[in-house]
C-alpha positions as CSV (number, residue, x, y, z in Angstrom):
1,X,11.0,-31.7,-30.9
2,X,12.4,-29.0,-33.7
3,X,15.0,-27.0,-32.7
4,X,15.4,-24.5,-35.6
5,X,13.3,-22.5,-37.9
6,X,14.3,-24.0,-40.7
7,X,13.0,-27.6,-39.3
8,X,9.4,-26.0,-38.5
9,X,9.4,-25.9,-42.7
10,X,9.7,-21.9,-42.8
11,X,11.6,-20.7,-45.6
12,X,15.2,-20.3,-46.5
13,X,15.1,-16.7,-47.5
14,X,12.9,-16.5,-43.7
15,X,15.2,-18.2,-41.9
16,X,18.1,-16.2,-43.5
17,X,17.1,-12.7,-42.2
18,X,15.7,-14.7,-38.8
19,X,19.3,-15.4,-38.3
20,X,20.4,-12.0,-38.5
21,X,18.2,-10.8,-36.2
22,X,19.8,-13.3,-33.5
23,X,17.0,-15.6,-33.6
24,X,18.2,-19.3,-33.9
25,X,15.5,-21.3,-32.3
26,X,12.2,-20.8,-32.1
27,X,10.1,-20.0,-29.0
28,X,7.5,-22.7,-27.7
29,X,4.4,-20.6,-29.0
30,X,6.1,-20.7,-32.4
31,X,7.3,-24.1,-32.4
32,X,3.6,-25.4,-31.4
33,X,2.1,-22.8,-33.9
34,X,4.0,-23.0,-37.4
35,X,3.7,-27.0,-38.3
36,X,-0.4,-26.8,-37.8
37,X,0.0,-22.9,-39.6
38,X,1.7,-24.5,-43.0
39,X,-0.3,-27.9,-42.9
40,X,-3.4,-25.2,-43.3
41,X,-5.5,-25.8,-40.4
42,X,-7.1,-22.5,-38.2
43,X,-5.4,-22.1,-35.4
44,X,-6.2,-20.5,-31.9
45,X,-3.2,-19.8,-30.5
46,X,-3.0,-18.0,-26.4
47,X,0.0,-17.1,-24.7
48,X,1.9,-14.3,-22.1
49,X,2.6,-11.1,-24.6
50,X,6.6,-10.8,-25.3
51,X,6.6,-14.8,-26.1
52,X,6.6,-14.3,-30.0
53,X,3.0,-14.5,-31.5
54,X,3.8,-11.8,-34.6
55,X,6.2,-14.2,-35.8
56,X,4.4,-17.5,-35.2
57,X,1.4,-16.3,-37.5
58,X,3.3,-14.6,-39.9
59,X,6.7,-16.7,-40.5
60,X,4.6,-19.9,-42.2
61,X,2.0,-17.6,-43.8
62,X,5.1,-15.5,-45.4
63,X,6.5,-19.3,-46.5
64,X,3.3,-19.9,-48.5
65,X,2.5,-16.4,-50.2
66,X,3.3,-15.5,-54.0
67,X,5.1,-12.8,-54.5
68,X,4.4,-9.9,-56.7
69,X,0.1,-10.8,-56.4
70,X,-3.0,-9.3,-54.7
71,X,-3.2,-8.8,-51.3
72,X,-2.9,-12.3,-49.9
73,X,-2.5,-12.3,-46.2
74,X,-4.7,-10.1,-43.9
75,X,-3.9,-9.2,-40.0
76,X,-6.6,-7.2,-38.3
77,X,-5.1,-5.1,-35.1
78,X,-6.7,-3.2,-32.1
79,X,-4.6,-0.5,-32.2
80,X,-2.6,2.2,-34.4
81,X,0.5,1.2,-32.4
82,X,0.3,-2.5,-33.1
83,X,-0.1,-2.2,-36.3
84,X,2.9,0.1,-36.8
85,X,4.8,-3.1,-34.7
86,X,3.4,-6.2,-36.3
87,X,4.6,-4.4,-39.8
88,X,7.8,-3.6,-39.0
89,X,8.5,-7.1,-37.2
90,X,7.2,-8.8,-40.8
91,X,9.2,-6.3,-43.3
92,X,12.2,-7.8,-41.4
93,X,11.5,-11.4,-41.8
94,X,10.9,-10.5,-45.3
95,X,13.9,-8.5,-46.0
96,X,15.1,-11.2,-48.6
97,X,11.8,-12.0,-50.4
98,X,9.8,-9.3,-52.6
99,X,6.8,-9.4,-50.1
100,X,5.8,-6.0,-49.4
101,X,4.0,-5.3,-46.1
102,X,1.1,-2.6,-45.9
103,X,-0.2,-1.1,-42.8
104,X,-3.5,0.8,-42.9
105,X,-4.7,2.4,-39.5
106,X,-6.6,6.2,-39.0
107,X,-5.1,9.0,-38.1
108,X,-2.8,9.8,-41.0
109,X,-3.8,10.3,-44.7
110,X,-6.2,7.9,-46.3
111,X,-4.8,9.3,-49.9
112,X,-0.9,8.2,-49.1
113,X,-2.2,4.5,-47.8
114,X,-4.1,4.3,-51.0
115,X,-1.3,5.2,-52.8
116,X,0.6,2.5,-51.0
117,X,-1.7,0.3,-52.2
118,X,-1.9,0.9,-55.5
119,X,1.5,0.2,-55.8
120,X,0.8,-3.3,-54.8
121,X,1.3,-5.4,-51.7
122,X,0.6,-8.9,-50.1
123,X,0.4,-8.2,-46.8
124,X,-2.0,-5.8,-45.0
125,X,-2.1,-5.1,-41.5
126,X,-4.6,-3.1,-40.6
127,X,-7.2,-1.8,-38.3
128,X,-10.9,-2.3,-38.5
129,X,-12.3,0.9,-39.0
130,X,-9.8,2.3,-41.3
131,X,-9.8,-0.8,-43.2
132,X,-13.2,-0.4,-43.8
133,X,-13.0,3.0,-45.3
134,X,-10.9,2.0,-48.0
135,X,-13.7,-1.3,-48.4
136,X,-16.0,1.4,-49.3
137,X,-13.9,3.6,-51.2
138,X,-13.0,0.9,-53.2
139,X,-9.3,1.7,-52.7
140,X,-8.3,-2.4,-51.6
141,X,-9.4,-5.5,-53.0
142,X,-10.0,-8.7,-50.1
143,X,-11.5,-11.4,-52.8
144,X,-7.7,-12.9,-53.2
145,X,-7.0,-13.2,-49.3
146,X,-5.8,-17.3,-48.4
147,X,-4.8,-16.3,-44.9
148,X,-6.7,-13.8,-42.0
149,X,-4.9,-13.3,-38.6
150,X,-7.0,-11.6,-36.2
151,X,-3.7,-10.2,-33.5
152,X,-4.6,-9.0,-29.9
153,X,-8.5,-10.4,-30.6
154,X,-9.6,-10.3,-27.2
155,X,-9.0,-6.5,-27.0
156,X,-10.2,-6.0,-30.6
157,X,-13.6,-7.4,-29.3
158,X,-13.0,-4.8,-25.9
159,X,-13.0,-2.2,-28.3
160,X,-16.4,-3.4,-29.6
161,X,-14.8,-4.3,-33.2
162,X,-16.8,-7.5,-33.0
163,X,-19.6,-5.7,-36.3
164,X,-16.5,-4.6,-37.8
165,X,-15.2,-7.7,-38.0
166,X,-17.9,-9.5,-39.5
167,X,-18.1,-6.3,-42.4
168,X,-15.1,-7.2,-42.8
169,X,-14.4,-10.9,-42.9
170,X,-18.0,-10.6,-45.6
171,X,-15.6,-9.6,-48.2
172,X,-12.9,-12.1,-47.8
173,X,-13.6,-15.6,-49.7
174,X,-14.5,-18.5,-47.9
175,X,-12.0,-20.3,-49.0
176,X,-9.0,-18.9,-46.1
177,X,-7.0,-19.6,-43.4
178,X,-8.2,-18.2,-40.2
179,X,-5.6,-18.0,-36.8
180,X,-6.7,-15.8,-33.8
181,X,-3.8,-14.8,-31.3
182,X,-4.6,-13.8,-28.2
183,X,-2.9,-13.1,-24.7
184,X,-5.9,-13.4,-22.9
185,X,-9.0,-16.0,-23.9
186,X,-12.3,-15.2,-22.8
187,X,-15.7,-17.1,-23.4
188,X,-16.4,-14.2,-26.5
189,X,-13.2,-15.4,-27.8
190,X,-14.4,-18.9,-28.4
191,X,-17.3,-17.9,-29.6
192,X,-15.9,-15.8,-32.7
193,X,-13.6,-18.7,-33.6
194,X,-16.4,-21.3,-33.5
195,X,-18.8,-18.6,-35.7
196,X,-15.9,-18.4,-38.2
197,X,-13.3,-21.2,-38.5
198,X,-13.2,-24.4,-38.6
199,X,-12.0,-27.4,-36.6
200,X,-9.0,-25.1,-35.2
201,X,-5.8,-26.5,-33.5
202,X,-5.4,-24.4,-30.4
203,X,-2.6,-23.8,-29.1
204,X,-3.0,-22.5,-25.4
205,X,0.8,-22.3,-23.8
206,X,0.4,-22.3,-20.2
207,X,-3.6,-21.9,-19.6
208,X,-3.6,-23.4,-16.1
209,X,-0.9,-21.5,-14.7
210,X,0.1,-17.9,-15.4
211,X,3.9,-17.7,-14.7
212,X,6.5,-15.3,-16.0
213,X,9.6,-16.3,-14.0
214,X,11.7,-13.8,-15.5
215,X,9.8,-10.9,-14.1
216,X,9.9,-9.6,-10.2
217,X,7.0,-9.0,-9.0
218,X,6.0,-7.4,-6.0
219,X,3.5,-4.8,-4.4
220,X,2.9,-2.2,-1.7
221,X,-0.7,-1.9,0.0
222,X,-1.1,1.6,0.7
223,X,-3.7,4.8,0.6
224,X,-4.7,6.2,-2.6
225,X,-3.7,9.5,-1.7
226,X,0.0,8.1,-0.9
227,X,0.7,6.0,-4.2
228,X,2.0,9.0,-5.9
229,X,4.7,9.6,-3.0
230,X,5.8,5.5,-3.2
231,X,6.2,5.7,-7.2
232,X,8.3,8.7,-7.4
233,X,10.3,7.0,-4.4
234,X,10.3,3.5,-6.9
235,X,11.2,6.0,-10.0
236,X,14.2,8.0,-7.9
237,X,15.8,4.8,-7.1
238,X,15.5,3.1,-10.2
239,X,16.2,6.5,-11.8
240,X,19.2,5.0,-14.8
241,X,16.0,2.5,-16.1
242,X,13.0,2.9,-18.6
243,X,9.5,2.2,-17.0
244,X,5.9,1.8,-17.5
245,X,3.5,2.9,-15.5
246,X,-0.4,1.6,-15.7
247,X,-3.1,4.1,-15.7
248,X,-7.1,3.1,-15.3
249,X,-8.5,5.8,-17.6
250,X,-7.3,8.2,-20.1
251,X,-8.0,11.3,-17.9
252,X,-6.0,9.4,-14.9
253,X,-2.6,8.4,-17.3
254,X,-2.6,12.5,-18.6
255,X,-2.6,13.7,-15.1
256,X,-0.5,11.1,-13.4
257,X,2.3,12.2,-16.5
258,X,1.9,15.9,-15.8
259,X,2.1,15.6,-12.1
260,X,5.4,13.3,-12.8
261,X,6.6,15.7,-14.8
262,X,5.8,18.9,-11.9
263,X,8.0,16.6,-10.0
264,X,10.4,16.8,-12.1
265,X,10.6,13.2,-13.9
266,X,10.8,12.9,-17.6
267,X,7.7,11.5,-18.8
268,X,5.1,11.7,-21.3
269,X,1.9,10.2,-21.7
270,X,0.1,7.5,-24.3
271,X,-3.6,7.3,-24.8
272,X,-6.6,7.0,-26.8
273,X,-7.2,10.8,-26.6
274,X,-4.1,12.0,-28.5
275,X,-4.1,12.4,-32.3
276,X,-1.9,10.1,-34.4
277,X,1.1,12.6,-34.8
278,X,1.2,12.6,-30.7
279,X,1.5,9.1,-29.9
280,X,3.8,8.8,-32.9
281,X,6.0,11.7,-31.1
282,X,5.3,10.2,-27.8
283,X,6.9,7.1,-28.8
284,X,10.0,8.0,-30.7
285,X,10.7,10.0,-27.6
286,X,10.7,7.0,-25.3
287,X,12.0,4.9,-27.7
288,X,15.0,7.3,-28.3
289,X,15.5,8.0,-24.2
290,X,14.5,11.0,-24.2
291,X,11.7,10.0,-21.6
292,X,12.3,7.5,-18.9
293,X,8.2,7.6,-17.4
294,X,5.8,5.8,-20.2
295,X,2.1,6.5,-18.6
296,X,-0.6,4.4,-20.7
297,X,-3.3,2.9,-20.6
298,X,-4.2,-0.9,-21.1
299,X,-5.3,-0.2,-24.9
300,X,-2.9,2.2,-25.8
301,X,0.1,-0.1,-24.5
302,X,-0.5,-2.7,-27.5
303,X,1.8,-2.7,-29.2
304,X,4.8,-0.9,-27.9
305,X,7.9,-3.5,-27.7
306,X,11.0,-1.5,-26.5
307,X,13.5,-4.3,-24.7
308,X,14.7,-1.4,-22.7
309,X,11.5,-1.3,-20.6
310,X,13.0,-2.8,-17.6
311,X,10.2,-2.0,-15.0
312,X,6.6,-2.2,-15.5
313,X,4.0,-0.5,-12.5
314,X,0.4,-0.6,-12.1
315,X,-0.6,2.4,-10.5
316,X,-3.7,0.8,-11.0
317,X,-4.8,-2.8,-10.1
318,X,-6.6,-4.0,-13.3
319,X,-10.3,-6.0,-12.3
320,X,-9.2,-8.8,-14.9
321,X,-6.3,-11.1,-13.8
322,X,-5.2,-11.4,-17.3
323,X,-4.9,-7.8,-17.6
324,X,-1.7,-7.7,-15.1
325,X,0.0,-10.5,-17.0
326,X,-0.2,-9.1,-19.8
327,X,0.8,-5.5,-18.7
328,X,3.6,-7.1,-16.8
329,X,5.0,-8.5,-20.3
330,X,5.6,-5.6,-21.5
331,X,9.0,-6.2,-19.4
332,X,11.5,-9.4,-19.2
333,X,11.0,-9.2,-23.4
334,X,11.9,-12.0,-25.6
335,X,13.4,-13.9,-22.3
336,X,15.1,-11.1,-20.8
337,X,14.9,-10.1,-17.2
338,X,12.4,-7.5,-15.5
339,X,10.8,-6.1,-12.7
340,X,7.0,-5.4,-12.1
341,X,5.4,-3.2,-8.7
342,X,2.3,-3.1,-8.3
343,X,1.0,-0.1,-5.9
344,X,-2.4,-1.4,-4.1
345,X,-4.7,1.1,-2.9
346,X,-6.1,-0.5,0.7
347,X,-9.9,-0.9,-1.7
348,X,-8.6,-3.2,-4.4
349,X,-6.5,-5.7,-2.3
350,X,-9.2,-8.1,-2.6
351,X,-9.2,-7.5,-6.7
352,X,-4.8,-7.7,-6.3
353,X,-5.5,-11.1,-4.6
354,X,-7.2,-12.7,-7.5
355,X,-4.0,-11.8,-9.4
356,X,-1.9,-13.8,-6.6
357,X,-4.3,-16.7,-6.9
358,X,-3.8,-16.9,-10.5
359,X,0.3,-17.7,-10.1
360,X,2.6,-19.6,-8.9
361,X,5.2,-17.4,-8.8
362,X,6.1,-15.2,-6.0
363,X,4.8,-11.6,-5.4
364,X,6.1,-9.5,-2.6
365,X,4.6,-7.7,-0.6
366,X,6.7,-4.9,0.0
367,X,5.2,-3.2,3.3
368,X,7.3,-5.4,5.5
369,X,10.6,-5.2,3.3
370,X,10.0,-0.8,3.5
371,X,8.6,-0.7,7.0
372,X,5.6,0.0,5.8
373,X,2.6,-0.3,8.0
374,X,-0.1,-1.6,5.8
375,X,-3.0,0.7,6.2
376,X,-6.6,-0.1,7.8
377,X,-9.4,-1.1,5.6
378,X,-12.6,0.8,6.8
379,X,-15.5,-0.8,4.6
380,X,-17.0,-1.0,1.5
381,X,-19.7,1.7,1.9
382,X,-16.5,4.0,2.9
383,X,-15.6,5.8,-0.3
384,X,-12.1,5.6,-1.0
385,X,-9.6,9.1,-0.7
386,X,-10.0,10.4,-4.4
387,X,-13.6,10.5,-4.5
388,X,-13.8,12.8,-1.6
389,X,-11.4,15.4,-2.8
390,X,-7.8,14.2,-2.6
391,X,-5.8,14.2,-4.9
392,X,-3.0,12.1,-5.3
393,X,0.1,14.7,-5.6
394,X,1.1,16.4,-2.8
395,X,-1.4,19.8,-2.8
396,X,0.4,22.3,-4.5
397,X,-2.2,25.2,-4.5
398,X,-3.1,25.8,-7.6
399,X,-5.6,23.8,-8.6
400,X,-8.8,22.3,-6.6
401,X,-10.3,19.2,-8.0
402,X,-12.1,15.7,-7.3
403,X,-11.9,12.2,-8.6
404,X,-14.8,9.8,-8.5
405,X,-14.1,6.3,-7.6
406,X,-12.9,5.0,-11.3
407,X,-10.3,7.7,-11.8
408,X,-12.6,10.6,-13.7
409,X,-12.0,14.0,-12.8
410,X,-14.6,16.9,-11.7
411,X,-13.7,20.1,-11.0
412,X,-15.1,22.6,-8.6
413,X,-16.1,25.5,-10.5
414,X,-15.6,27.8,-6.7
415,X,-12.3,28.2,-5.7
416,X,-13.1,27.5,-2.2
417,X,-11.1,26.2,1.0
418,X,-14.7,23.8,1.3
419,X,-14.3,21.2,-0.9
420,X,-18.1,20.4,-0.3
421,X,-19.4,23.4,-1.5
422,X,-21.8,23.6,-4.2
423,X,-23.0,19.6,-2.7
424,X,-25.3,21.4,0.0
425,X,-23.4,19.1,2.4
426,X,-20.7,20.0,5.0
427,X,-17.4,19.1,6.4
428,X,-19.5,17.9,9.2
429,X,-22.1,16.2,7.5
430,X,-19.5,13.9,5.6
431,X,-17.7,13.1,8.8
432,X,-20.5,12.0,10.4
433,X,-22.2,10.2,7.7
434,X,-18.9,8.6,6.3
435,X,-17.3,8.2,10.0
436,X,-19.9,6.3,12.1
437,X,-20.3,2.8,12.2
438,X,-17.3,1.8,10.2
439,X,-16.2,-1.5,9.7
440,X,-12.6,-1.9,9.9
441,X,-10.6,-4.5,9.2
442,X,-6.7,-5.0,8.1
443,X,-4.2,-6.7,5.7
């Protein structure tokens, strides 16, 4: 077993920078992947977030690049935040080389990116859409690219980038090395690998068992309308720590951050509807500890790498169990420790049970520890409280709003005491409809 980056074959200039950064020994994904990439193999890499995937694919490629040449190394990522993070990391690794790195993503001036490309770059980190803009303008050439990495490939497929990826790969010489790295490995990823990779070596760590033993995991079963109250209590108990709170949708993320600020907490949101400038400001304020809480969607959180995050809160339980593990990996970065708390509405207990079944690590049930009664589930046909006009924030009298089961907001045009006006239904009819013949069971 290799014990240092130098023994793995990483160049001395890179290992010098790594030593200054405090990285003396490689993580498992790095130890398994670096030799294959140095040998020229295509590689499929899967490991939990926060385990060093960026170094795993970049260090061996940087060791083989020609300085002061054309673009030779292309890294495709799904989000602007991840592009910035990967660029920052590679710049630190190549501190003692003459390799230049340029990041390309939307939301900023394409002219400034063109100027940086004209000055020369050997590594380009790009989101697919903006890279295609440069290809169509003729401001970038990829015919000399010898190494391609698809980072967070599962998110790129989820975001509908598969056709964009095919378009980009058309501009790259057939003689190139392709590496694909992801926290999850759905069947669509493997089909993409079969199409564009040759005899790929697979490095899939902890494929059978998903466990993050450095994270204290727990959950609380509650009614949807009580989740905000429990979130506030959790924040008060952990007031000295920074945390990320995950919500299901962009609208829900924005509203939850506003409600936290209304309740007196220092919170800010990040989601896809924000401009690039707004996202940068949000990340700056959170990294600078000007805000204690970052409320985010799954996709917007890709690329967030802040060691100070001690807590991750799942305000909404993800449908895909693997997304849960990617979320909680935002804490306990690079071998540290952290806590992950999930607020599980009674309607989503079965979804969370699938998460519990995917790991052998204990996930504590907080109801018993906190003396909070486990609520009764009223059956699949019972509409959750927030689909019938209930807000998760305690009533403040200034806004009448409704939210459907998927977290989408709807506003009542008539400011009235009746939440059902405009739908031709009275409170009595709704109580009759949803209150009779309902099967009840408890967890």
